[in-house]
C-alpha positions as a printed NumPy array, in Angstrom:
array([[ 99.28 , 113.862, 112.302],
       [ 99.557, 111.603, 109.285],
       [ 99.246, 112.032, 105.542],
       [ 98.276, 109.564, 102.855],
       [ 99.169, 109.488,  99.176],
       [ 97.526, 106.933,  96.88 ],
       [ 98.906, 106.075,  93.439],
       [ 97.277, 103.127,  91.671],
       [ 97.798, 100.22 ,  94.088],
       [100.535, 101.898,  96.102],
       [ 99.857, 103.703,  99.357],
       [102.371, 105.764, 101.32 ],
       [101.685, 106.838, 104.899],
       [103.743, 108.968, 107.285],
       [102.866, 109.237, 110.983],
       [104.389, 111.545, 113.586],
       [102.155, 110.866, 116.6  ],
       [101.65 , 107.708, 118.641],
       [ 97.906, 107.447, 118.031],
       [ 98.441, 107.987, 114.31 ],
       [101.16 , 105.305, 114.199],
       [ 98.801, 102.94 , 115.996],
       [ 96.055, 103.747, 113.471],
       [ 98.375, 103.04 , 110.537],
       [ 99.372,  99.636, 111.888],
       [ 95.791,  98.85 , 112.837],
       [ 94.589,  99.586, 109.297],
       [ 97.333,  97.462, 107.747],
       [ 97.462,  94.337, 109.9  ],
       [ 94.064,  94.14 , 111.575],
       [ 92.568,  95.167, 114.883],
       [ 95.187,  95.749, 117.55 ],
       [ 95.251,  97.331, 120.986],
       [ 98.107,  99.603, 122.014],
       [ 99.949,  98.489, 125.149],
       [102.827, 100.958, 125.194],
       [104.88 , 103.168, 122.913],
       [107.26 , 106.096, 122.673],
       [105.663, 109.529, 122.876],
       [107.007, 111.059, 119.664],
       [107.4  , 108.4  , 116.964],
       [108.097, 109.039, 113.322],
       [107.282, 106.212, 110.943],
       [106.947, 105.82 , 107.202],
       [104.991, 102.984, 105.609],
       [104.402, 102.089, 101.977],
       [101.973,  99.442, 100.777],
       [101.762,  97.77 ,  97.4  ],
       [ 98.838,  95.501,  96.554],
       [ 99.146,  93.196,  93.555],
       [ 95.965,  91.201,  93.162],
       [ 95.604,  89.297,  96.415],
       [ 99.242,  89.711,  97.503],
       [100.275,  92.639,  99.662],
       [103.761,  94.043, 100.27 ],
       [104.41 ,  96.533, 103.09 ],
       [107.513,  98.467, 104.092],
       [107.755, 100.081, 107.537],
       [110.656, 102.06 , 108.942],
       [111.346, 104.946, 111.246],
       [111.938, 105.873, 114.867],
       [109.345, 104.091, 116.96 ],
       [108.961, 101.73 , 119.881],
       [105.501, 100.222, 120.212],
       [103.891,  97.135, 121.741],
       [100.43 ,  95.898, 120.746],
       [ 98.103,  92.936, 121.132],
       [ 96.698,  91.849, 117.764],
       [ 93.543,  89.958, 116.874],
       [ 93.87 ,  87.063, 114.398],
       [ 94.914,  88.432, 110.999],
       [ 93.359,  85.537, 109.024],
       [ 96.256,  85.747, 106.569],
       [ 99.858,  84.577, 106.584],
       [102.175,  87.55 , 107.131],
       [105.837,  86.828, 106.392],
       [108.553,  89.316, 107.171],
       [112.139,  90.408, 106.659],
       [113.857,  92.478, 109.349],
       [116.236,  94.938, 107.75 ],
       [117.05 ,  96.89 , 110.918],
       [115.902,  97.287, 114.5  ],
       [114.061,  94.592, 116.444],
       [110.775,  92.795, 115.813],
       [109.001,  90.635, 118.374],
       [106.016,  88.299, 118.168],
       [104.571,  86.183, 120.927],
       [101.863,  83.533, 120.537],
       [101.097,  80.079, 121.871],
       [103.413,  80.632, 124.819],
       [106.432,  81.205, 122.541],
       [108.472,  84.418, 122.303],
       [110.145,  85.086, 118.962],
       [112.665,  87.919, 118.488],
       [113.827,  88.77 , 114.983],
       [117.024,  90.696, 114.291],
       [118.398,  92.365, 111.138],
       [118.748,  89.99 , 108.204],
       [116.26 ,  87.413, 109.473],
       [113.064,  86.287, 107.741],
       [110.067,  84.845, 109.551],
       [106.383,  84.022, 109.7  ],
       [104.769,  86.377, 112.19 ],
       [102.001,  84.27 , 113.779],
       [ 99.374,  81.63 , 112.943],
       [ 96.607,  83.307, 110.907],
       [ 93.833,  82.299, 113.31 ],
       [ 95.611,  83.159, 116.57 ],
       [ 95.856,  86.425, 118.443],
       [ 99.368,  87.489, 119.406],
       [101.513,  90.151, 121.005],
       [103.784,  92.196, 118.746],
       [106.458,  94.815, 119.268],
       [108.799,  96.811, 117.046],
       [111.768,  99.043, 117.934],
       [113.21 , 101.382, 115.276],
       [112.49 ,  98.881, 112.522],
       [113.112,  98.591, 108.843],
       [110.525,  95.902, 108.347],
       [109.24 ,  94.376, 105.116],
       [106.196,  92.115, 105.112],
       [104.467,  89.923, 102.534],
       [100.825,  89.022, 103.172],
       [ 99.395,  85.872, 101.562],
       [ 95.782,  84.773, 102.039],
       [ 94.986,  81.078, 102.284],
       [ 93.064,  81.251,  98.987],
       [ 96.269,  82.11 ,  97.089],
       [ 98.185,  79.297,  98.776],
       [ 95.4  ,  76.844,  97.919],
       [ 95.865,  77.581,  94.21 ],
       [ 99.311,  76.029,  94.427],
       [ 98.908,  73.483,  97.251],
       [ 95.298,  72.987,  98.272],
       [ 94.882,  72.899, 102.034],
       [ 98.572,  73.54 , 102.791],
       [ 99.215,  75.065, 106.207],
       [102.453,  76.572, 107.5  ],
       [103.642,  74.894, 110.665],
       [106.802,  76.801, 111.625],
       [107.894,  80.397, 112.015],
       [111.536,  80.024, 110.995],
       [112.904,  79.162, 107.536],
       [114.199,  75.664, 106.944],
       [117.727,  76.991, 106.254],
       [119.711,  80.178, 105.802],
       [120.168,  79.645, 102.036],
       [116.421,  79.102, 101.678],
       [115.77 ,  82.33 , 103.577],
       [118.16 ,  84.265, 101.327],
       [116.545,  82.89 ,  98.181],
       [113.065,  83.63 ,  99.494],
       [113.831,  87.255, 100.268],
       [115.658,  87.942,  96.993],
       [112.739,  86.402,  95.095],
       [110.246,  88.56 ,  97.002],
       [112.207,  91.719,  96.168],
       [112.522,  90.755,  92.498],
       [108.806,  89.996,  92.128],
       [107.747,  93.073,  94.095],
       [110.036,  95.612,  92.428],
       [110.644,  94.278,  88.927],
       [107.792,  91.992,  87.889],
       [104.471,  92.762,  89.568],
       [104.796,  96.533,  89.211],
       [105.827,  96.401,  85.547],
       [103.308,  93.78 ,  84.435],
       [100.287,  94.59 ,  86.579],
       [ 98.091,  94.648,  83.457],
       [ 99.278,  91.246,  82.234],
       [ 97.245,  88.505,  83.97 ],
       [ 99.517,  85.619,  82.953],
       [102.702,  87.283,  84.196],
       [100.955,  88.346,  87.414],
       [ 99.614,  84.829,  87.972],
       [103.004,  83.225,  87.291],
       [104.693,  85.646,  89.69 ],
       [102.105,  85.033,  92.401],
       [102.359,  81.265,  92.081],
       [106.158,  81.485,  92.142],
       [105.945,  83.542,  95.334],
       [103.737,  80.902,  96.961],
       [105.96 ,  78.053,  95.758],
       [109.159,  79.653,  97.072],
       [107.432,  80.386, 100.382],
       [106.326,  76.75 , 100.67 ],
       [109.926,  75.71 ,  99.976],
       [111.244,  78.079, 102.657],
       [108.956,  77.624, 105.659],
       [107.806,  74.333, 107.252],
       [104.345,  73.298, 106.076],
       [102.039,  70.335, 105.589],
       [102.709,  69.686, 101.893],
       [105.189,  66.931, 102.739],
       [102.32 ,  64.681, 103.862],
       [101.924,  61.449, 101.917],
       [ 99.159,  61.266,  99.276],
       [ 95.961,  59.651, 100.533],
       [ 94.606,  56.39 ,  99.072],
       [ 91.887,  58.475,  97.381],
       [ 94.544,  60.66 ,  95.732],
       [ 96.34 ,  57.595,  94.419],
       [ 93.085,  56.111,  93.136],
       [ 92.118,  59.358,  91.351],
       [ 95.493,  59.731,  89.601],
       [ 94.329,  57.722,  86.603],
       [ 94.536,  58.411,  82.838],
       [ 90.941,  59.716,  82.603],
       [ 91.741,  62.443,  85.135],
       [ 94.894,  63.267,  83.22 ],
       [ 93.014,  63.571,  79.919],
       [ 90.496,  65.958,  81.464],
       [ 93.337,  68.031,  82.895],
       [ 95.306,  68.13 ,  79.633],
       [ 92.204,  69.129,  77.672],
       [ 91.448,  71.943,  80.114],
       [ 95.038,  73.252,  79.987],
       [ 95.216,  73.188,  76.2  ],
       [ 91.868,  74.973,  75.849],
       [ 92.629,  77.616,  78.472],
       [ 96.361,  78.285,  78.162],
       [ 95.737,  81.954,  77.35 ],
       [ 93.825,  82.456,  80.591],
       [ 95.055,  82.947,  84.148],
       [ 94.608,  79.393,  85.445],
       [ 96.09 ,  77.755,  88.507],
       [ 96.721,  74.201,  89.616],
       [ 93.494,  74.456,  91.614],
       [ 91.565,  75.36 ,  88.431],
       [ 93.039,  72.387,  86.575],
       [ 92.257,  70.047,  89.46 ],
       [ 88.634,  71.217,  89.542],
       [ 88.31 ,  70.647,  85.813],
       [ 89.764,  67.15 ,  86.213],
       [ 87.455,  66.549,  89.226],
       [ 90.307,  65.501,  91.5  ],
       [ 92.43 ,  67.024,  94.277],
       [ 95.621,  68.945,  93.504],
       [ 97.634,  66.1  ,  95.048],
       [ 95.941,  63.548,  92.771],
       [ 96.487,  65.842,  89.787],
       [100.196,  66.104,  90.567],
       [100.452,  62.332,  90.927],
       [ 98.725,  61.769,  87.573],
       [101.102,  64.098,  85.723],
       [104.135,  62.641,  87.467],
       [103.182,  59.003,  86.832],
       [101.96 ,  59.331,  83.238],
       [103.889,  62.298,  81.787],
       [106.873,  62.635,  84.13 ],
       [106.122,  66.326,  84.673],
       [103.948,  68.616,  86.78 ],
       [100.657,  70.334,  85.838],
       [102.251,  73.781,  85.824],
       [105.267,  72.588,  83.825],
       [102.86 ,  71.131,  81.274],
       [101.006,  74.466,  81.176],
       [104.307,  76.271,  80.521],
       [105.046,  73.809,  77.708],
       [101.67 ,  74.534,  76.09 ],
       [102.164,  78.291,  76.408],
       [105.641,  77.974,  74.92 ],
       [104.083,  76.163,  71.956],
       [101.583,  79.01 ,  71.566],
       [104.439,  81.5  ,  71.67 ],
       [106.199,  79.43 ,  68.995],
       [103.112,  79.765,  66.77 ],
       [103.022,  83.531,  67.37 ],
       [106.697,  83.86 ,  66.449],
       [106.187,  81.933,  63.22 ],
       [103.185,  84.139,  62.397],
       [105.054,  87.34 ,  63.291],
       [102.431,  88.362,  65.862],
       [104.616,  90.925,  67.648],
       [108.185,  91.281,  68.858],
       [109.954,  88.631,  70.937],
       [109.422,  90.712,  74.076],
       [105.726,  91.234,  73.328],
       [105.128,  87.55 ,  72.611],
       [107.063,  86.498,  75.707],
       [104.92 ,  88.759,  77.908],
       [101.715,  87.623,  76.172],
       [102.427,  84.064,  77.255],
       [103.445,  84.821,  80.813],
       [107.165,  85.571,  80.674],
       [108.227,  88.737,  82.487],
       [111.854,  88.356,  81.415],
       [112.664,  87.854,  77.721],
       [115.957,  86.196,  78.699],
       [114.106,  83.437,  80.568],
       [111.733,  83.017,  77.632],
       [114.682,  82.775,  75.243],
       [116.37 ,  80.12 ,  77.393],
       [113.198,  78.011,  77.621],
       [112.497,  78.464,  73.922],
       [115.997,  77.444,  72.874],
       [115.804,  74.359,  75.116],
       [112.527,  73.336,  73.473],
       [113.19 ,  74.262,  69.828],
       [116.993,  74.408,  69.604],
       [116.914,  77.912,  68.082],
       [116.597,  81.425,  69.453],
       [113.085,  82.941,  69.347],
       [114.445,  85.826,  67.23 ],
       [115.515,  83.28 ,  64.595],
       [112.008,  81.843,  64.403],
       [110.535,  85.344,  64.187],
       [112.822,  86.354,  61.316],
       [112.148,  83.154,  59.38 ],
       [108.361,  83.4  ,  59.715]])
C-alpha cells in the first residue's frame, strides 16, 4: 500500500509493496516497465515543484530494475547512498555515493536500476534551459570536474531548501534562482554552449539590437524576464544578444538587468519604500547580505545608510 500527503507544491509518498513502488516511480519519471525487484520494498519519496523545476528525494530499502520511455526532460541526480544504474546508447553507467550525474538523454529510452538508494534528482525541461542558453543541449553524463560537481550539488541544496521554498511568492527571486540553477548546471555538465557564434549572430550584435534590448530591460525590470525574453524583444538570438552586450557594454544581459534592478532598489531605499530586506526581495535578492554587498560595490555605502538618510 502507499499513502500520499500533499502540502502546497510538496508531495510525500511512502510505498511498502513492489507494485506500489513501481507506480510511484512511474508517476514521477514517466512510463516505465518493471523488469525485476525485491518482494518487500519500503521506499519514501518527496517531491517539490517550484515553477517548472522539480526536486525529488528517494530513499529506502529497495532493489528494482526498469525500462523507461523517454522522459523528455533532463533529470540530474546526486547519489547519497546505495547504487544507481542507467544504461542507454550501449553505455552502462553506475553511480556510487557522492557522485552527481545526468541520467539519460531526454529523448532516449533507457534501462534504470536502484539498490537501497538515497537519491536526489533535479528535473529541468528544455524550455527552462532555453531561457538561459537558447538551444543548448547537454552532451555528457558526468560533470566536468569534481569541484564543479561539489559546487553544483551545494547550489542545488541551497536553492531547493533555502530560496525557492521561502520565496515561492516572489517571481523575481524565483526567476533568479531558476536561472542560477540552469547556469550552474551548464557550467557543470558538458553541453553545446561552447560552440562559436555564427556569422548571423555576429552580424546581429549591432548597436540597434543593443538599444532595443536595453530599452526592454529598463521598462520591464520589475517583471520576471529572462535572457530569452530580452533577445526576442531585440529581435536577435541569445548568442547575438550576449555578443552585443559584451562588445558594446563589456557586460552580459543578465548583469545589466541586475544593475538596473539595483538602481531601482536604490530609489526605493531613498524613498523609504520598506525595510532593506523587503526592498532586496522586491528586486530579486533572496539574501540581504548579497544585496548589501552588491549595493556597497555600486554606491560605496551600505543600503541601511541610504535608507536612514532618505
